[in-house]
PASEBA-1860 file (N, C-alpha, C; in nm, 3 decimals):
! residues 248
1> MIRIAICD> 12.841/10.097/14.196/12.717/10.059/14.194/12.652/10.051/14.042 ~ 12.598/9.938/14.030/12.514/9.934/13.904/12.367/9.976/13.928 ~ 12.325/10.037/13.872/12.164/10.093/13.890/12.083/10.014/13.778 ~ 12.015/9.913/13.840/11.935/9.839/13.721/11.784/9.878/13.740 ~ 11.704/9.922/13.614/11.568/9.909/13.622/11.554/9.750/13.545 ~ 11.403/9.723/13.592/11.391/9.598/13.525/11.228/9.630/13.497 ~ 11.211/9.590/13.400/11.074/9.650/13.304/10.991/9.500/13.280 ~ 10.909/9.482/13.324/10.813/9.337/13.254/10.651/9.367/13.318
9> DEPNIAKN> 10.583/9.322/13.230/10.418/9.352/13.251/10.379/9.248/13.351 ~ 10.454/9.134/13.378/10.424/9.052/13.474/10.478/9.092/13.609 ~ 10.420/9.117/13.722/10.460/9.151/13.836/10.547/9.030/13.910 ~ 10.483/8.931/13.912/10.589/8.794/13.956/10.715/8.783/13.884 ~ 10.673/8.766/13.774/10.822/8.775/13.701/10.934/8.858/13.726 ~ 10.877/8.951/13.720/10.950/9.103/13.735/11.040/9.088/13.877 ~ 10.955/9.047/13.966/11.032/9.022/14.117/11.094/8.899/14.120 ~ 11.088/8.826/14.051/11.181/8.684/14.043/11.298/8.741/13.975
17> IAEKTKIH> 11.294/8.816/13.886/11.412/8.869/13.819/11.521/8.932/13.906 ~ 11.452/9.028/13.973/11.491/9.098/14.061/11.567/9.036/14.167 ~ 11.493/8.921/14.243/11.566/8.848/14.348/11.679/8.781/14.285 ~ 11.676/8.734/14.152/11.769/8.613/14.106/11.903/8.741/14.085 ~ 11.855/8.817/14.025/11.958/8.919/13.983/12.039/8.996/14.135 ~ 11.985/9.004/14.244/12.045/9.065/14.349/12.119/8.942/14.433 ~ 12.054/8.812/14.396/12.156/8.687/14.489/12.288/8.692/14.410 ~ 12.289/8.693/14.268/12.394/8.653/14.197/12.484/8.765/14.240
25> ADNLGIPI> 12.439/8.912/14.202/12.520/9.013/14.234/12.593/9.026/14.363 ~ 12.530/8.977/14.461/12.593/8.957/14.595/12.690/8.874/14.584 ~ 12.653/8.739/14.536/12.756/8.618/14.515/12.890/8.659/14.445 ~ 12.866/8.767/14.363/12.995/8.847/14.283/13.060/8.935/14.355 ~ 13.008/8.972/14.455/13.049/9.122/14.512/13.043/9.225/14.441 ~ 12.914/9.229/14.346/12.885/9.355/14.267/12.791/9.442/14.320 ~ 12.798/9.544/14.358/12.690/9.637/14.434/12.605/9.679/14.320 ~ 12.452/9.650/14.341/12.371/9.695/14.240/12.257/9.757/14.324
33> LITVYNSG> 12.156/9.810/14.258/12.044/9.888/14.293/11.911/9.840/14.214 ~ 11.813/9.800/14.240/11.723/9.756/14.134/11.583/9.826/14.191 ~ 11.531/9.880/14.065/11.379/9.903/14.076/11.309/9.852/13.963 ~ 11.206/9.798/14.022/11.116/9.745/13.900/11.003/9.827/13.859 ~ 10.957/9.791/13.720/10.837/9.875/13.661/10.766/9.737/13.597 ~ 10.631/9.765/13.615/10.536/9.673/13.551/10.485/9.706/13.396 ~ 10.531/9.830/13.331/10.486/9.843/13.218/10.589/9.931/13.147 ~ 10.626/9.970/13.035/10.658/10.066/12.965/10.647/10.219/12.984
41> REFLSKYH> 10.519/10.250/12.998/10.467/10.361/13.011/10.468/10.404/13.182 ~ 10.469/10.359/13.256/10.514/10.344/13.350/10.680/10.391/13.376 ~ 10.756/10.326/13.339/10.894/10.351/13.331/10.923/10.517/13.244 ~ 10.879/10.525/13.138/10.876/10.643/13.062/10.834/10.753/13.172 ~ 10.733/10.749/13.221/10.658/10.850/13.307/10.739/10.889/13.414 ~ 10.831/10.805/13.461/10.905/10.830/13.609/11.050/10.856/13.579 ~ 11.110/10.819/13.421/11.239/10.821/13.401/11.301/10.956/13.374 ~ 11.397/10.984/13.460/11.485/11.096/13.377/11.606/11.047/13.359
49> IGDYDVIF> 11.679/11.108/13.279/11.804/11.097/13.212/11.912/11.102/13.317 ~ 11.993/10.950/13.339/12.076/10.927/13.472/12.055/10.879/13.565 ~ 11.904/10.850/13.567/11.839/10.737/13.675/11.893/10.601/13.687 ~ 11.943/10.552/13.567/12.004/10.407/13.563/12.103/10.380/13.454 ~ 12.177/10.294/13.498/12.274/10.264/13.401/12.233/10.164/13.294 ~ 12.137/10.068/13.339/12.092/9.958/13.224/11.952/9.936/13.274 ~ 11.879/9.904/13.157/11.736/9.808/13.200/11.738/9.690/13.125 ~ 11.671/9.586/13.225/11.641/9.472/13.176/11.495/9.503/13.106
57> LDIDMPEL> 11.469/9.493/12.996/11.364/9.503/12.929/11.305/9.383/12.864 ~ 11.167/9.334/12.922/11.090/9.231/12.859/11.048/9.276/12.718 ~ 11.077/9.216/12.616/11.054/9.252/12.473/10.888/9.237/12.453 ~ 10.815/9.149/12.509/10.682/9.088/12.472/10.596/9.186/12.596 ~ 10.566/9.303/12.575/10.450/9.363/12.675/10.357/9.414/12.601 ~ 10.197/9.412/12.636/10.113/9.457/12.548/10.067/9.575/12.539 ~ 10.115/9.666/12.656/10.068/9.809/12.656/10.177/9.895/12.560 ~ 10.300/9.845/12.580/10.407/9.945/12.511/10.519/9.816/12.501
65> SGDALSAE> 10.520/9.786/12.370/10.640/9.683/12.345/10.783/9.706/12.376 ~ 10.849/9.595/12.405/10.995/9.657/12.398/11.047/9.739/12.310 ~ 10.975/9.692/12.170/11.027/9.745/12.071/11.013/9.925/12.063 ~ 10.891/9.926/12.101/10.833/10.071/12.084/10.911/10.134/12.219 ~ 10.960/10.075/12.361/11.001/10.167/12.443/11.158/10.168/12.379 ~ 11.223/10.078/12.327/11.347/10.100/12.316/11.403/10.188/12.209 ~ 11.250/10.229/12.117/11.280/10.366/12.014/11.267/10.467/12.104 ~ 11.207/10.501/12.204/11.170/10.614/12.288/11.308/10.646/12.357
73> LVKIDPAL> 11.389/10.511/12.435/11.452/10.548/12.524/11.628/10.556/12.450 ~ 11.637/10.512/12.325/11.751/10.562/12.226/11.751/10.718/12.201 ~ 11.661/10.758/12.181/11.613/10.915/12.158/11.637/11.012/12.300 ~ 11.568/10.942/12.422/11.583/11.018/12.515/11.714/11.020/12.587 ~ 11.815/10.873/12.574/11.892/10.874/12.680/12.012/10.785/12.585 ~ 12.070/10.798/12.500/12.138/10.698/12.465/12.250/10.620/12.503 ~ 12.274/10.674/12.656/12.390/10.605/12.730/12.322/10.503/12.799 ~ 12.200/10.492/12.807/12.135/10.384/12.893/12.151/10.270/12.801
81> LLVYVTNY> 12.205/10.164/12.888/12.260/10.028/12.834/12.106/9.953/12.852 ~ 12.110/9.853/12.723/11.985/9.788/12.676/12.015/9.638/12.696 ~ 11.937/9.561/12.794/11.945/9.423/12.793/11.795/9.348/12.779 ~ 11.775/9.259/12.680/11.666/9.214/12.655/11.636/9.074/12.718 ~ 11.508/9.065/12.790/11.484/8.957/12.878/11.369/8.885/12.794 ~ 11.365/8.772/12.752/11.268/8.729/12.675/11.244/8.561/12.699 ~ 11.136/8.494/12.668/11.114/8.355/12.677/11.186/8.293/12.561 ~ 11.203/8.342/12.458/11.237/8.280/12.345/11.301/8.341/12.233
89> CNDEVYTM> 11.345/8.296/12.144/11.427/8.346/12.045/11.363/8.313/11.904 ~ 11.301/8.442/11.840/11.247/8.416/11.733/11.298/8.556/11.640 ~ 11.229/8.575/11.542/11.258/8.663/11.442/11.221/8.828/11.500 ~ 11.140/8.857/11.617/11.131/8.966/11.668/11.244/9.012/11.755 ~ 11.319/8.907/11.817/11.451/8.906/11.910/11.540/8.959/11.816 ~ 11.543/8.920/11.706/11.649/8.954/11.623/11.656/9.110/11.575 ~ 11.525/9.157/11.520/11.477/9.279/11.515/11.537/9.401/11.611 ~ 11.556/9.349/11.736/11.591/9.442/11.850/11.725/9.474/11.828
97> LKYMPIGF> 11.797/9.374/11.743/11.944/9.463/11.751/11.973/9.553/11.689 ~ 11.874/9.641/11.647/11.877/9.754/11.586/11.919/9.854/11.683 ~ 11.877/9.843/11.794/11.896/9.929/11.906/12.017/9.887/11.974 ~ 12.108/9.810/11.908/12.229/9.795/11.968/12.224/9.749/12.114 ~ 12.162/9.640/12.167/12.170/9.601/12.297/12.311/9.567/12.355 ~ 12.337/9.540/12.469/12.463/9.467/12.516/12.439/9.332/12.522 ~ 12.295/9.282/12.527/12.301/9.142/12.511/12.152/9.116/12.553 ~ 12.102/8.965/12.551/12.001/8.915/12.589/12.004/8.812/12.689
105> LRKPFFEN> 11.890/8.800/12.765/11.885/8.729/12.891/11.743/8.617/12.856 ~ 11.760/8.504/12.834/11.625/8.402/12.832/11.606/8.358/12.969 ~ 11.473/8.405/12.983/11.406/8.360/13.084/11.454/8.211/13.149 ~ 11.407/8.142/13.074/11.424/7.980/13.113/11.597/7.965/13.173 ~ 11.675/8.029/13.115/11.798/8.000/13.152/11.879/8.101/13.235 ~ 11.774/8.221/13.310/11.842/8.327/13.361/11.958/8.303/13.466 ~ 11.935/8.206/13.555/12.032/8.197/13.631/12.151/8.126/13.591 ~ 12.169/8.067/13.466/12.304/8.030/13.377/12.335/8.137/13.313
113> EIDSMLGV> 12.273/8.246/13.325/12.316/8.384/13.231/12.374/8.489/13.301 ~ 12.322/8.499/13.386/12.305/8.642/13.456/12.439/8.661/13.531 ~ 12.513/8.576/13.554/12.644/8.595/13.608/12.737/8.668/13.522 ~ 12.733/8.612/13.396/12.821/8.666/13.263/12.771/8.804/13.239 ~ 12.656/8.847/13.234/12.605/8.965/13.199/12.650/9.068/13.301 ~ 12.617/9.020/13.447/12.654/9.134/13.552/12.819/9.159/13.520 ~ 12.889/9.041/13.505/13.062/9.087/13.469/13.082/9.176/13.336 ~ 12.969/9.184/13.264/13.007/9.275/13.139/12.966/9.391/13.159
121> LKEKIVNV> 12.851/9.414/13.242/12.789/9.537/13.297/12.887/9.604/13.380 ~ 12.946/9.552/13.496/13.031/9.575/13.589/13.169/9.656/13.487 ~ 13.205/9.595/13.386/13.333/9.627/13.310/13.285/9.755/13.239 ~ 13.160/9.772/13.170/13.136/9.860/13.077/13.110/9.996/13.175 ~ 13.020/9.949/13.279/13.016/10.105/13.372/13.134/10.161/13.472 ~ 13.207/10.048/13.512/13.319/10.109/13.582/13.406/10.208/13.453 ~ 13.423/10.148/13.340/13.476/10.235/13.240/13.397/10.352/13.199 ~ 13.299/10.378/13.205/13.223/10.504/13.193/13.232/10.583/13.301
129> HRIYSIQS> 13.235/10.564/13.431/13.272/10.645/13.528/13.402/10.653/13.565 ~ 13.513/10.626/13.486/13.645/10.635/13.511/13.694/10.775/13.490 ~ 13.802/10.818/13.558/13.837/10.965/13.554/13.978/10.961/13.485 ~ 13.983/11.054/13.403/14.118/11.070/13.321/14.146/11.206/13.348 ~ 14.296/11.192/13.390/14.358/11.326/13.467/14.458/11.376/13.356 ~ 14.429/11.502/13.317/14.496/11.551/13.235/14.595/11.727/13.279 ~ 14.687/11.736/13.248/14.754/11.872/13.302/14.759/12.010/13.204 ~ 14.671/12.092/13.260/14.601/12.192/13.184/14.630/12.309/13.231
137> GRQVVKIP> 14.776/12.374/13.191/14.827/12.479/13.213/14.919/12.437/13.342 ~ 14.884/12.504/13.447/14.939/12.478/13.561/14.871/12.400/13.677 ~ 14.741/12.344/13.609/14.653/12.249/13.721/14.637/12.126/13.638 ~ 14.590/12.043/13.734/14.541/11.875/13.691/14.414/11.894/13.706 ~ 14.356/11.871/13.582/14.185/11.853/13.582/14.172/11.717/13.550 ~ 14.067/11.663/13.649/14.013/11.533/13.656/13.873/11.532/13.587 ~ 13.873/11.430/13.423/13.750/11.440/13.354/13.706/11.327/13.381 ~ 13.561/11.298/13.386/13.499/11.176/13.359/13.494/11.121/13.228
145> LKDIMYIE> 13.529/11.023/13.166/13.542/10.975/13.058/13.412/11.005/12.977 ~ 13.287/10.957/13.040/13.173/10.974/12.983/13.113/11.113/12.932 ~ 13.204/11.199/12.980/13.171/11.360/12.960/13.275/11.417/12.840 ~ 13.344/11.336/12.795/13.464/11.368/12.688/13.364/11.325/12.558 ~ 13.329/11.433/12.456/13.254/11.397/12.337/13.388/11.376/12.255 ~ 13.467/11.433/12.228/13.543/11.420/12.164/13.716/11.496/12.172 ~ 13.814/11.455/12.130/13.947/11.533/12.124/14.012/11.553/12.003 ~ 14.059/11.664/11.983/14.102/11.730/11.839/14.219/11.743/11.878
153> SDRNYAYF> 14.320/11.720/11.797/14.485/11.745/11.804/14.511/11.863/11.715 ~ 14.621/11.934/11.742/14.660/12.045/11.662/14.812/12.043/11.727 ~ 14.897/11.991/11.647/15.043/11.998/11.664/15.056/11.926/11.786 ~ 15.118/11.963/11.879/15.155/11.931/12.019/15.059/11.941/12.124 ~ 14.954/12.015/12.080/14.825/12.017/12.179/14.690/11.925/12.130 ~ 14.635/11.908/12.283/14.507/11.818/12.249/14.396/11.906/12.282 ~ 14.272/11.908/12.244/14.178/11.988/12.298/14.046/11.882/12.316 ~ 14.008/11.887/12.447/13.932/11.791/12.505/13.773/11.865/12.496
161> YMNSSLSD> 13.677/11.832/12.424/13.580/11.860/12.415/13.440/11.818/12.499 ~ 13.410/11.883/12.633/13.346/11.833/12.714/13.199/11.862/12.694 ~ 13.104/11.770/12.757/12.955/11.798/12.739/12.900/11.847/12.884 ~ 12.925/11.799/12.969/12.847/11.806/13.082/12.925/11.890/13.208 ~ 13.037/11.961/13.165/13.097/12.040/13.255/13.105/12.195/13.235 ~ 12.990/12.229/13.205/12.969/12.362/13.140/12.925/12.433/13.270 ~ 13.012/12.581/13.263/13.014/12.656/13.386/12.865/12.768/13.328 ~ 12.810/12.796/13.434/12.709/12.892/13.380/12.740/13.021/13.314
169> DTKNNGNR> 12.861/13.060/13.323/12.916/13.159/13.216/12.931/13.110/13.055 ~ 12.973/12.983/13.070/12.982/12.925/12.914/12.826/12.907/12.880 ~ 12.782/12.867/12.947/12.599/12.838/12.885/12.539/12.961/12.846 ~ 12.582/13.043/12.933/12.506/13.187/12.907/12.576/13.260/12.769 ~ 12.692/13.226/12.735/12.771/13.295/12.617/12.704/13.185/12.481 ~ 12.612/13.090/12.519/12.525/13.022/12.377/12.662/12.922/12.340 ~ 12.774/12.910/12.416/12.881/12.820/12.365/12.813/12.656/12.425 ~ 12.827/12.580/12.340/12.771/12.430/12.367/12.866/12.356/12.471
177> NEIVKTRK> 12.969/12.373/12.454/13.086/12.273/12.497/13.208/12.372/12.588 ~ 13.240/12.312/12.709/13.367/12.366/12.767/13.485/12.281/12.685 ~ 13.617/12.374/12.647/13.701/12.286/12.615/13.829/12.295/12.690 ~ 13.890/12.172/12.726/14.026/12.172/12.807/14.137/12.147/12.719 ~ 14.243/12.236/12.731/14.376/12.212/12.650/14.466/12.153/12.720 ~ 14.561/12.079/12.688/14.665/12.023/12.739/14.769/11.981/12.613 ~ 14.897/11.971/12.645/14.993/11.950/12.573/15.026/11.809/12.557 ~ 14.984/11.748/12.483/15.012/11.586/12.471/14.969/11.541/12.325
185> KMDIIESE> 15.057/11.447/12.295/15.023/11.404/12.139/14.898/11.312/12.140 ~ 14.833/11.338/12.007/14.701/11.252/12.014/14.739/11.071/12.020 ~ 14.867/11.053/11.973/14.906/10.905/11.970/14.910/10.835/12.130 ~ 14.949/10.930/12.197/14.961/10.894/12.370/14.827/10.910/12.425 ~ 14.756/10.986/12.374/14.604/10.989/12.436/14.528/10.840/12.378 ~ 14.541/10.840/12.249/14.487/10.718/12.206/14.490/10.607/12.252 ~ 14.628/10.570/12.271/14.683/10.450/12.348/14.650/10.444/12.488 ~ 14.592/10.567/12.558/14.514/10.561/12.686/14.395/10.525/12.698
193> LEQYGFIR> 14.311/10.585/12.596/14.192/10.558/12.586/14.109/10.493/12.527 ~ 14.174/10.445/12.402/14.121/10.332/12.327/14.049/10.204/12.371 ~ 14.080/10.162/12.468/14.022/10.055/12.578/13.865/10.082/12.654 ~ 13.854/10.236/12.655/13.737/10.264/12.717/13.639/10.326/12.593 ~ 13.651/10.286/12.508/13.540/10.305/12.385/13.568/10.432/12.306 ~ 13.705/10.468/12.292/13.739/10.604/12.198/13.821/10.562/12.084 ~ 13.748/10.631/11.983/13.759/10.584/11.801/13.867/10.680/11.733 ~ 13.969/10.658/11.691/14.036/10.737/11.622/13.980/10.726/11.463
201> IHASFLVN> 13.926/10.844/11.462/13.849/10.846/11.318/13.911/10.919/11.207 ~ 14.021/10.991/11.260/14.096/11.096/11.146/14.241/11.105/11.251 ~ 14.309/11.157/11.177/14.462/11.194/11.230/14.421/11.266/11.365 ~ 14.330/11.369/11.316/14.338/11.495/11.396/14.220/11.494/11.513 ~ 14.119/11.345/11.529/13.989/11.357/11.620/14.007/11.211/11.669 ~ 13.970/11.198/11.796/13.947/11.089/11.867/13.795/11.096/11.939 ~ 13.719/10.995/11.915/13.594/11.028/11.976/13.544/10.931/12.071 ~ 13.456/10.987/12.161/13.384/10.875/12.246/13.264/10.838/12.162
209> YRWIYSIH> 13.253/10.685/12.160/13.168/10.633/12.072/13.039/10.651/12.138 ~ 12.997/10.656/12.258/12.903/10.699/12.333/12.826/10.802/12.300 ~ 12.900/10.934/12.223/12.825/11.053/12.158/12.823/11.021/12.024 ~ 12.824/10.930/11.971/12.798/10.901/11.798/12.673/10.875/11.758 ~ 12.587/10.955/11.718/12.456/10.921/11.663/12.444/10.844/11.530 ~ 12.561/10.887/11.448/12.536/10.810/11.318/12.638/10.810/11.237 ~ 12.686/10.733/11.163/12.820/10.699/11.085/12.804/10.712/10.921 ~ 12.864/10.800/10.856/12.833/10.809/10.725/12.965/10.756/10.654
217> KNKIVLDD> 12.949/10.810/10.518/13.096/10.740/10.448/13.226/10.838/10.481 ~ 13.194/10.938/10.498/13.311/11.023/10.502/13.303/11.112/10.639 ~ 13.196/11.079/10.733/13.170/11.202/10.868/13.126/11.085/10.934 ~ 13.107/11.126/11.081/13.014/11.103/11.169/12.933/11.197/11.234 ~ 12.807/11.190/11.263/12.714/11.272/11.339/12.705/11.250/11.481 ~ 12.722/11.362/11.584/12.725/11.343/11.703/12.606/11.358/11.752 ~ 12.557/11.317/11.878/12.426/11.352/11.932/12.381/11.480/11.954 ~ 12.469/11.585/11.930/12.407/11.731/11.934/12.415/11.766/11.761
225> GETLPISR> 12.442/11.693/11.680/12.420/11.747/11.541/12.539/11.787/11.503 ~ 12.672/11.796/11.567/12.809/11.825/11.521/12.845/11.715/11.425 ~ 12.929/11.776/11.326/12.984/11.648/11.239/13.141/11.672/11.246 ~ 13.200/11.549/11.223/13.329/11.537/11.222/13.387/11.456/11.099 ~ 13.495/11.480/11.041/13.541/11.393/10.942/13.618/11.245/10.982 ~ 13.604/11.161/10.893/13.629/11.029/10.914/13.743/11.036/10.762 ~ 13.882/10.983/10.796/13.981/10.978/10.698/13.923/10.839/10.612 ~ 13.960/10.858/10.466/13.910/10.742/10.383/13.967/10.596/10.442
233> SRETYVEQ> 14.088/10.597/10.473/14.135/10.504/10.503/14.106/10.432/10.631 ~ 14.011/10.490/10.697/13.955/10.454/10.840/13.797/10.414/10.846 ~ 13.758/10.436/10.751/13.635/10.415/10.725/13.565/10.282/10.769 ~ 13.610/10.174/10.722/13.545/10.041/10.786/13.600/10.028/10.930 ~ 13.732/10.064/10.953/13.769/10.053/11.096/13.675/10.134/11.207 ~ 13.636/10.254/11.130/13.527/10.308/11.251/13.401/10.248/11.272 ~ 13.346/10.206/11.192/13.230/10.141/11.159/13.253/9.978/11.248 ~ 13.351/9.910/11.224/13.374/9.801/11.306/13.373/9.825/11.457
241> KFMYFSRG> 13.465/9.921/11.502/13.498/9.969/11.622/13.373/10.009/11.717 ~ 13.289/10.099/11.627/13.139/10.133/11.678/13.069/10.043/11.719 ~ 13.078/9.938/11.635/12.969/9.846/11.646/13.019/9.705/11.756 ~ 13.135/9.712/11.782/13.215/9.656/11.889/13.192/9.686/12.005 ~ 13.205/9.837/12.029/13.183/9.910/12.170/13.029/9.911/12.201 ~ 12.981/9.932/12.082/12.830/9.931/12.140/12.745/9.807/12.175 ~ 12.787/9.680/12.117/12.749/9.582/12.177/12.789/9.495/12.268 ~ 12.920/9.556/12.328/12.964/9.505/12.429/13.065/9.379/12.403
END
């Protein structure tokens, strides 16, 4: 199920986009759930993290522009996918690339472009919700890929640093992450997870690109402020892979 928010200040156009998206998704056999908003402020006032997988966002809205809304959304929920819907291509459209949308839909050619976009969304969202199973001690642990922030290796062991699987005891102790340990070599884990957005930034670290806030010359900064080192030989590779995964 792909949960789509459509935000356009013209109600008739928003309704039309919703109807066409639903028809094309049904034809492709892709289950979707659509909610329509007629202003950026309305969307922000009702949005909770995790409500939607993607927002189809009109760039040119008078009350709160697509640019301003995008700036808020990348701070609130970096995992929310952005698709810009526009009547035309101009300099304003290209400035929106700074928010790393997964694509653009042109209103005059919407029906020609929506099938391809739905295919991209299906692939990205299925990957986000994919489960990775690991042997930890005597039990098998099933981990949603989206909850893995990064993996650190130490000889023959790997430590999975999780974000959202915190127990109450862990939270009360002030620890930010739950750590799951397994006996498995990093090269094997990398080969299994690379296609799902995990980047090898260092011999000892494999990072989920969704949790990367910024990339510097010799380090990355995660959304929670933690920093991890980048090997000198991997600096260009890390930047290229991050841009590739971010833009779909």
